[in-house]
C-alpha positions as CSV (number, residue, x, y, z in Angstrom):
1,M,245.1,41.2,236.5
2,F,243.3,44.0,238.3
3,A,241.9,44.2,241.8
4,A,239.4,46.5,243.5
5,V,238.9,46.7,247.2
6,D,235.8,48.3,248.8
7,L,236.3,48.9,252.5
8,G,232.8,49.7,253.8
9,S,231.5,50.1,257.3
10,D,229.4,46.9,257.0
11,S,231.6,44.7,254.8
12,F,234.8,44.5,252.9
13,R,234.7,43.4,249.2
14,L,237.4,42.3,246.8
15,H,237.0,41.9,243.1
16,I,239.7,40.5,240.9
17,G,239.5,41.0,237.2
18,K,241.3,40.1,234.0
19,Y,241.6,42.3,230.9
20,E,240.4,40.4,227.8
21,G,239.2,41.7,224.5
22,G,239.0,45.3,225.6
23,V,237.0,44.7,228.7
24,I,237.7,43.7,232.3
25,R,236.1,40.4,233.2
26,V,235.6,39.6,236.9
27,V,237.2,36.3,237.7
28,K,236.9,36.2,241.5
29,S,234.8,38.1,244.0
30,M,234.8,37.9,247.8
31,R,232.8,39.6,250.5
32,E,233.4,39.5,254.2
33,P,231.0,41.0,256.7
34,I,233.0,43.2,259.0
35,R,230.5,45.6,260.7
36,L,233.1,48.3,261.6
37,A,230.4,50.8,262.6
38,A,229.4,48.5,265.5
39,G,233.0,48.9,266.8
40,L,232.8,52.6,267.4
41,D,233.5,54.1,270.8
42,A,231.7,57.1,272.4
43,K,234.0,59.5,270.5
44,G,233.2,57.8,267.1
45,C,236.7,56.1,266.9
46,L,237.2,52.5,266.1
47,T,238.0,50.3,269.2
48,E,241.1,48.2,269.2
49,P,239.1,44.9,268.7
50,A,237.4,46.5,265.6
51,R,240.7,47.6,264.2
52,Q,242.2,44.2,264.7
53,S,239.2,42.5,263.1
54,A,239.6,44.7,260.0
55,L,243.3,44.0,259.8
56,N,242.8,40.3,260.2
57,C,240.2,40.4,257.3
58,L,242.6,42.2,255.0
59,Q,245.5,39.8,255.8
60,N,243.4,36.8,254.9
């Protein structure tokens, strides 16, 4: 099994694949809208609620 995670500013994506017959076949995909860019402060840093939201998403 293989997994790929895309942590974007708008959403987090997870793809799980299985190697079969020389190719990787995706067996499960998930997408969670996260909207990290909306959680930036005046200095361009993530606010604590935005960081917590991202961590909660990854833990689930």
